[in-house]
C-alpha positions in Angstrom: -132.7 174.5 241.9 -136.0 172.9 241.4 -138.6 173.5 243.8 -140.2 170.5 245.2 -143.6 170.4 246.7 -143.4 169.8 250.3 -144.7 166.4 251.4 -147.7 166.7 253.2 -148.8 164.2 255.8 -151.9 162.2 255.0 -155.0 163.7 256.2 -157.4 161.7 258.2 -161.0 161.5 256.9 -163.7 162.2 259.2 -165.3 159.0 260.7 -168.7 159.9 259.4 -167.5 160.3 255.8 -165.6 156.9 256.0 -168.6 155.0 257.2 -170.8 156.5 254.4 -168.2 155.5 251.8 -168.1 151.8 253.0 -171.9 151.5 252.9 -172.1 152.9 249.4 -169.6 150.3 248.1 -171.3 147.2 249.6 -174.7 148.4 248.3 -173.5 148.7 244.7 -171.7 145.3 244.6 -174.7 143.1 243.8 -175.8 145.3 240.9 -172.4 145.1 239.3 -171.9 141.3 239.6 -172.1 139.6 236.1 -175.0 137.2 235.4 -174.0 133.5 235.2 -174.4 131.9 231.8 -177.0 129.1 231.4 -175.8 125.5 231.4 -176.5 125.1 227.7 -174.3 128.0 226.8 -171.3 126.6 228.8 -168.5 124.9 226.9 -168.0 121.3 228.1 -164.5 120.2 229.0 -162.6 118.4 226.4 -163.2 114.6 226.2 -160.1 112.4 226.4 -161.7 109.9 223.9 -161.5 112.2 221.0 -162.6 115.6 219.6 -165.9 117.1 220.4 -168.6 116.9 217.7 -171.1 119.7 217.6 -174.5 118.1 217.9 -176.4 121.2 218.6 -177.0 122.4 222.2 -175.8 119.0 223.6 -172.4 117.5 222.8 -172.3 113.7 222.8 -168.8 112.3 223.3 -167.6 109.5 220.9 -168.4 106.1 222.2 -165.6 104.0 223.4 -164.8 100.7 221.5 -165.7 98.7 224.6 -169.3 100.0 224.4 -169.9 98.8 220.8 -172.3 95.8 220.3 -170.7 92.4 219.4 -170.5 91.5 215.7 -173.5 89.5 214.3 -173.1 85.7 214.2 -171.9 83.9 211.1 -174.7 82.8 208.7 -175.9 79.2 209.3 -174.6 76.7 206.8 -177.3 75.3 204.4 -178.3 71.8 205.2 -177.4 69.2 202.5 -180.5 67.2 201.4 -180.8 63.9 199.8 -182.9 63.4 196.6 -186.6 64.1 197.0 -185.7 66.8 199.7 -185.1 64.1 202.3 -183.0 65.3 205.2 -179.7 63.5 205.2 -179.3 60.9 208.0 -177.2 57.9 208.7 -178.9 54.6 208.6 -178.2 50.9 208.1 -179.8 49.5 205.0 -181.1 46.0 205.7 -182.1 44.3 202.5 -185.6 43.1 201.9 -186.4 40.1 199.8 -189.7 39.9 197.9 -190.6 36.4 196.9 -193.5 35.3 194.7 -194.8 31.8 195.5 -197.6 29.8 193.9 -199.1 26.7 195.5 -201.1 24.6 193.0 -202.8 21.3 193.3 -201.2 18.7 191.0 -204.6 17.0 190.1 -206.7 20.0 188.9 -204.0 22.7 188.9 -206.1 25.0 191.2 -204.5 27.6 193.4 -204.5 26.8 197.1 -205.7 29.8 199.2 -205.8 30.4 202.9 -202.1 29.8 203.8 -200.5 31.9 206.6 -197.0 33.1 207.2 -196.4 30.3 209.6 -197.1 27.8 206.8 -194.1 29.0 204.7 -190.6 27.7 205.6 -188.1 29.7 203.6 -184.5 28.4 203.4 -181.8 30.7 202.0 -178.6 28.7 201.4 -180.0 26.2 203.9 -180.6 28.7 206.6 -184.1 29.3 207.9 -185.5 32.8 207.3 -188.3 34.6 209.3 -191.2 35.5 207.0 -192.4 39.0 207.8 -195.5 39.3 205.7 -197.7 37.1 203.4 -200.5 38.3 201.1 -202.3 37.1 198.0 -202.2 39.3 195.0 -204.4 39.3 191.9 -202.9 41.8 189.6 -202.7 42.5 185.8 -199.7 41.0 184.0 -196.9 42.5 181.9 -195.7 39.8 179.6 -193.7 39.2 176.4 -194.8 36.5 174.0 -191.5 35.2 172.6 -192.3 33.0 169.6 -190.1 30.8 167.5 -191.0 31.5 163.9 -188.6 29.7 161.5 -188.9 27.7 158.3 -188.2 24.3 159.9 -191.6 22.4 160.0 -195.2 23.2 159.3 -196.2 21.1 162.4 -193.9 23.3 164.6 -195.3 26.5 163.2 -198.8 25.3 163.6 -198.2 24.4 167.3 -196.7 27.9 167.9 -199.8 29.6 166.3 -202.2 27.5 168.4 -200.4 28.2 171.6 -200.1 31.9 171.0 -203.8 32.2 170.2 -204.7 30.2 173.3 -202.7 32.6 175.4 -204.2 35.6 173.6 -207.7 34.3 174.6 -206.8 34.5 178.3 -205.7 38.1 178.2 -207.7 40.7 180.2 -208.2 44.4 179.4 -205.6 45.7 181.8 -202.8 43.2 180.7 -199.9 44.7 178.8 -198.4 42.4 176.2 -195.5 42.6 173.7 -195.0 40.2 170.8 -191.5 39.2 169.6 -190.4 36.5 167.2 -187.0 35.0 166.5 -185.1 33.0 163.9 -181.5 34.1 163.2 -182.6 37.5 164.6 -185.1 38.9 167.0 -188.1 40.8 165.6 -190.4 43.1 167.6 -193.9 42.8 166.1 -195.6 45.0 168.7 -194.4 46.8 171.8 -196.2 46.6 175.2 -199.8 47.4 174.7 -203.2 46.6 176.2 -204.9 46.9 172.8 -205.9 43.3 171.9 -206.5 44.3 168.3 -202.9 45.3 167.9 -201.8 42.0 169.5 -204.1 40.1 167.2 -202.7 41.8 164.1 -199.2 40.9 165.2 -200.1 37.3 165.5 -201.9 37.2 162.2 -198.8 38.6 160.4 -197.0 35.3 161.0 -197.4 33.8 157.6 -194.2 33.0 155.8 -191.0 32.5 157.8 -187.6 33.5 156.6 -184.8 31.4 158.0 -184.8 27.8 159.3 -182.2 28.4 162.0 -183.1 29.6 165.5 -181.0 31.6 167.9 -183.0 31.0 171.0 -180.3 32.0 173.5 -179.6 35.3 171.9 -183.4 36.1 171.6 -184.1 35.2 175.2 -181.1 37.2 176.4 -182.3 40.3 174.5 -185.8 39.9 175.9 -184.5 39.7 179.4 -182.6 42.9 178.8 -185.7 44.7 177.6 -187.8 43.5 180.5 -185.3 44.8 183.1 -186.2 48.4 182.0 -189.8 47.8 183.2 -190.6 48.1 186.9 -192.5 45.3 188.7 -193.0 41.6 188.0 -192.7 40.6 184.3 -193.4 37.4 182.5 -192.0 35.8 179.4 -194.1 33.2 177.5 -191.6 31.4 175.4 -193.2 29.2 172.7 -190.8 27.1 170.6 -188.9 23.9 170.2 -186.1 24.9 172.6 -183.4 24.2 170.1 -180.6 26.6 169.3 -178.4 26.7 166.2 -176.1 29.8 165.8 -176.4 31.8 169.0 -173.4 33.7 170.2 -174.2 32.8 173.8 -173.7 29.4 175.4 -176.1 27.6 177.7 -173.9 28.5 180.7 -174.0 32.2 179.9 -177.8 32.0 179.4 -178.3 30.5 182.8 -176.0 33.1 184.4 -178.1 35.8 182.7 -181.4 34.4 184.0 -179.9 34.3 187.5 -178.8 37.9 187.3 -182.2 39.2 186.1 -184.7 39.9 188.9 -188.5 39.9 188.8 -188.9 37.9 185.7 -190.7 34.6 185.5 -190.5 32.4 182.4 -193.2 30.0 181.2 -192.4 27.7 178.3 -194.6 25.9 175.8 -192.7 23.3 173.8 -193.7 22.8 170.2 -193.1 19.8 168.0 -194.2 17.2 170.6 -196.5 15.4 168.1 -193.8 15.4 165.5 -191.4 13.8 168.0 -194.0 11.1 168.8 -194.3 10.3 165.1 -190.6 9.8 165.0 -189.8 12.1 162.1 -187.7 14.5 164.2 -187.9 17.4 161.7 -184.8 19.4 161.3 -183.2 19.1 164.8 -179.5 19.4 163.9 -177.6 20.1 167.1 -179.9 19.1 169.8 -182.5 16.3 169.8 -186.0 16.9 171.0 -185.5 15.8 174.6 -182.4 18.0 175.1 -184.2 21.0 173.8 -187.2 20.5 176.0 -185.0 20.0 179.0 -183.5 23.5 178.4 -187.0 25.0 178.4 -187.9 23.2 181.6 -184.7 24.5 183.2 -185.4 28.1 182.3 -188.9 27.9 183.7 -187.9 26.1 186.9 -185.1 28.7 187.6 -187.6 31.5 187.6 -190.5 29.9 189.3 -192.5 29.3 186.1 -194.1 26.2 184.5 -193.2 24.2 181.4 -195.5 22.3 179.1 -195.0 20.1 176.0 -198.5 19.5 174.7 -199.0 16.8 172.1 -202.5 17.8 171.1 -204.1 21.2 170.6 -206.8 20.3 173.1 -204.2 20.4 175.9 -203.5 24.1 175.5 -206.5 25.6 177.3 -205.7 23.6 180.4 -202.0 24.5 180.2 -202.7 28.2 180.0 -205.3 27.9 182.8 -202.5 26.7 185.0 -200.3 29.6 183.8 -203.0 32.1 184.6 -203.5 30.5 188.1 -199.8 30.8 188.7 -199.6 34.4 187.4 -202.7 36.0 188.7 -202.9 34.2 192.1 -199.7 34.3 194.0 -198.5 34.6 197.6 -196.2 37.6 198.0 -193.7 36.8 200.8 -191.2 39.3 202.3 -188.4 38.6 204.6 -185.1 40.1 205.7 -182.2 37.7 205.1 -180.0 36.7 207.9 -177.0 37.2 205.6 -177.1 40.9 205.1 -173.8 41.1 203.2 -174.0 43.2 200.0 -171.5 41.1 198.0 -173.6 40.4 194.9 -173.5 36.6 195.5 -176.2 34.2 194.4 -178.4 33.0 197.2 -180.3 29.7 196.8 -183.9 29.7 198.0 -186.2 26.8 198.8 -189.8 27.2 200.0 -191.5 24.4 201.9 -195.0 24.3 203.4 -195.2 23.2 207.0 -198.0 22.9 209.6 -198.1 24.5 213.1 -195.7 21.9 214.5 -193.1 22.4 211.7 -193.9 19.2 209.9 -194.5 19.0 206.1 -198.0 20.3 205.4 -200.5 17.5 204.4 -203.6 18.4 202.3 -206.7 16.4 202.0 -209.9 16.6 199.9 -213.4 16.5 201.2 -213.3 12.7 201.4 -210.1 12.7 203.4 -207.9 11.6 200.6 -204.4 13.2 200.4 -203.8 15.8 197.8 -200.5 16.4 196.1 -199.4 19.9 195.5 -196.5 21.9 194.0 -194.8 24.9 195.5 -193.6 27.1 192.6 -191.0 29.8 193.5 -187.8 31.3 192.2 -184.8 29.1 193.1 -182.6 32.1 194.1 -181.6 35.7 193.7 -178.5 37.9 193.5 -177.7 39.9 196.6 -177.2 43.7 196.2 -173.7 45.1 195.6 -172.3 47.9 197.7 -172.9 50.5 194.9 -176.6 49.6 194.6 
């Protein structure tokens, strides 16, 4: 039988010893409490937006998508520019008509200066137009001497030489002249130049003609084509009999070509007038002299030029003086037509001089005698087409 230790009842501690034990426990408690870790050493709570990234002592949570900046704007589309770097814009193109007008006294062929815009009445297809500006211009000329050089008559060739030399003597240093001849074909003797020596050599080379036939329509058509490549106002000095033998073009096509060619004025000098007066009629096979001269006058009148048929050589200086007055002294008129349609149609023009009350302008000399005058201007133009 195992002996068991008898259970002893708990012994009560003396009150003094119990009090000492309690004081000892409370005094040692502050020294045993652990020191709190610094904030930097504490581990932050996990972020619901994503895993923590170790950025050193400070952890920066991942930014939410709502906090991201907006995307940059789309790049600006480049502006489309017109030629010459002009910014594109919408506009209405109102056509502007430039009209060269010469006013010359019939008696002495002098140019009449001093006219104002109110003195010019411009009718386009019978409708009055408002003239915007008027000014006088004295400018160098750009002209083609188109000479008939064919083996038909010595008298005709001599008239052509005298007329061409007379025009040559009126040239100024800043004039540009080309020399062309025609028989069955067109021949360019010299291109546009202001060298008078080159022009003189071209004229002196006209010694022995080749053919007796003359294709005036074809030659004039080709000359008009060449002049359209040159900017500004151009002139054609056509010196010949006016007859045509084997041209591929007809008179109607020639007139249509003249109407369709802008900024060209034709002056004509008819040759063979003395031969016609003598009654010999040398070699005119298809057209008589009067019909040929009438063609030359028509070409000149359509373009605002002048036409002459001198019988004697002494008339030439006065004829070319009138041509020079018409070429070098002109009124330049501008107006915007009331018919702004771009249909390419031909518009007839008529220019009339009027006084302040709208009546036909009357001119008088120093003695009060009336003076007759001529208004020389192109009889029409072709309107622009939509593609121009």
